[in-house]
N, C-alpha and C positions, 0 to 999 in steps of 0.2 A: 609407474605413474607418480612417483613421489614428488618429482619436481615440476610436473606438468601443471600449468596454471599459475605457478608462483610468479612468472614474469608479469602477470596482470595484478598481482597483489591480492589474490583471493585468499579468504579464510574459509577452509572447508569444515563443515559441521561433521563431527565424528561421533557424537553421542547417539547411540542407537535408540535410547529412550526418547530423546528430543526429536529424532527423525521419525520415529513411529508416531509420536503424538502429533507432529506436523501433518503427516499423511492422513491421520485419523480426522484432524480438523478439516482437511481439504475434502476428503471422501469418507464421511462418517459411517456409512453403512457398507461393510464389505460384502454383504449378501446382495446388494443392489449396485452393480457396477455403474460408475458414472459414464455417460456416453462419450465425453471428451474432456481431457485434462491437458492444459498447456503448462509446462514447467519452464520457468525463466532461469537461465543460468544453471544447468544441472551439474556443472563441474565434473567430478569423477563419477557421478551417478549414485551417490549415497541416498539421496531422497528419491531419485528415480526408481531405485530398487524397491522402495516401499509403495510407490504410486502405481507401478506397472500392473500389479495384480488387483488394483482397485478400480480400473477403468477399462472401457472397451477400446479406446484409442488414446494414445499418449503422444503429444507433440512436444519436443523440447527445443528451446532456442538458445544456442550457444555461439558466442562470438569467437572463441579461441579454437583455431583449427585442430590442434592436437587433442583437445578435450572432445571436440565434436567427433573426431575419428574414433576416439576411445568409446564414446557412447554408442556409435554405430556398431562397433565390434562387440561390445558387451551386451547390448540390447537390440537384437536384429529386428524386433517388431516395432520398435520405437521410431517415429518419424523425426528426423533431425533437421532443423532449419539453422544453417550456419550464417548468422548475421547478428548485428547489434539489435537488441530488443527494441531500442528506440526507433529503429527503421522498419519495424514490422507492424503491420496492422493486426492487432490481436483479435479483431472482430471478423476477420476474413473467413474463419472456419465455422462461424456461428456461435451460439451460446456455449460457454465452456467454464469449467472450474480452472482457475488460474492460481498457480502456486510457485514458490521459489524463495531462495535465499538471496535477497536483493543486495547488490553492491551499494555500500553506504553512500557513495558520491552521486548516484543517480536514483536514489530511492524515490524522491518526490516526483520526478518526471515519469517514472514507471507507474506509480500509483495514479497519477493524473491520466496517463494513457489507459490504464485499466478501467478507470471510471467512465471512459468514453466508449468502452467495448460492451457487448451484450453478455456480461459474465453471470454465471450462476452463483458463485461465491469466489472470493479470492483469499488465499492464506499466504501471508508473507512473513519471512523472518527478516526483521529489521533491527537497526540500532535501538536499544531500549529507550533512549531519549526520544526518538521519533515515535515509538509506540505509545509512550506516555502522552506526547503532544496530540497524537491522533485521537486518543480516547479521553482527553482531558475535559472536565466539566467547567462551566462558567464559574468564575470566582477563584479558580486556581491559577497559580503562577505559570503553569504550562499551557493554559488555554490561549489560543491565538488564531491567526488566520487559517493555519493548516487544520486545526480542530474544526473550525466552523465550515470550511470549504468541504472537508470530507464528510462530516456528520450531517450536513445538509443534503448530501447526495446518497449516502449509504448508511447502514447500521454498522458500527464498528465495535468489535469485541477484543479486549486484551486477553489472549489465551493463556500464555505462560512465559516466564522469564527463562532465558538460556544463558548461563554464565560463560564468560570468556574461555574458561578451561575446556568447554565442550567443543572448541574449534582447534584445528591444526593449520597453521600456527595460531595461537590465541591472539585475538585482537586486544586493543587496550581498553575496550569497553564491553559491557554486557549487551546482550541482544534480547529480543522478545518476539514471540509469534503473535500476529494480529489476524483477525478474520474480518473481511468486509462482506456484507450481504446487501443485496438490493433492498431499498427501503426509503428512498427519497426521490427527489427530482433534480435534474441538472438545469440550473437557470444561470446562464452566463452573466446576465446583468446583475443578479444578486451577488455572484462571486466578485464582480468588479466593486460593488458596494461594500462587501465584507473586507476586501483588500484595503479600501479607503478607510474603513472604520479602525483598522489596526495599523494604519500607516505609521503613526507614532503612538505606541501602545499606552503610554502613561498620560496621554492628553485626553481631554474630554471630547465627546463625540462632536460637539458644536465646532471645535477647532479642526478636527480631522475632516469633517464633512461640509464645512462652510462653502467651499468653492464649488463642489459638484452637486451638492444637495442643500441649497440655501434654506429650504423649508425646515431644516433641523433647528433653526433658531427658535421656533415656536413649539417644538416638540418637548414633551415632559422628560424625555431621555437626554436632552441636550447637555446636561451637566454630568452625565454618567460617562464612564469609560466603557469601551466595547467589551472588555473582559467581564463586566458585570452583567451582561445580558446573555441569556441562553440562545441557542440557535433559533428556536421558534420566535423568540422575542425580537431578534435581529431581523428575521424574515418579515415579521409583522411591521416593524419600523420601516423597513425598505419599501414595503408595499404602500404604506401611508405617504412616504416622502415622494414617491414617483406617481402617485395617483392624481 
């Protein structure tokens, strides 16, 4: 299996400590098996090995045929969906724990897809820079639309950092594990508003919102930048502007 998956540019997590901690974040109570876990991109099954004993049912989604075949052979009880995760309805099996080492180039679409599914919790290994942005607080340089869009819908926790050397082959950047837990509401119109707020991050809100939300001209926050407002403050501003 050494070369399997290399053609897609995967970086396989080899650190047993990181794999164990990721599985524990996804399924924290080994005495209470999770009814359903969905693993995205199992690769050679390193994380699968740690998840399979922590749940009653494990479904993995793998786009690479040789890797999918390997998982079927190595884990006979695991259900394998051979497809791109972006083409799979993650909610079709009902509420689930969702976990995986996400490909860097489609991390945001997968997170967006997860947020639309009825998940119990989601634990993802992502590029560290993305993890920092997902969990960033207002006022920090990493706080932006991704922070607001995610934190307005779910609770986000930065679990731990995974150094590049923990992978084979090692990527050029460090990674981190984040946990998403239900704790917000999905409001598409607010997401559209938040996107407009951060359209040009260094500009004042009155400049970014003038076209779509003219009432911003009279708001106390007009001369502030979006990064200066917390998620609840942005939500409150949006409700005032559209009321």
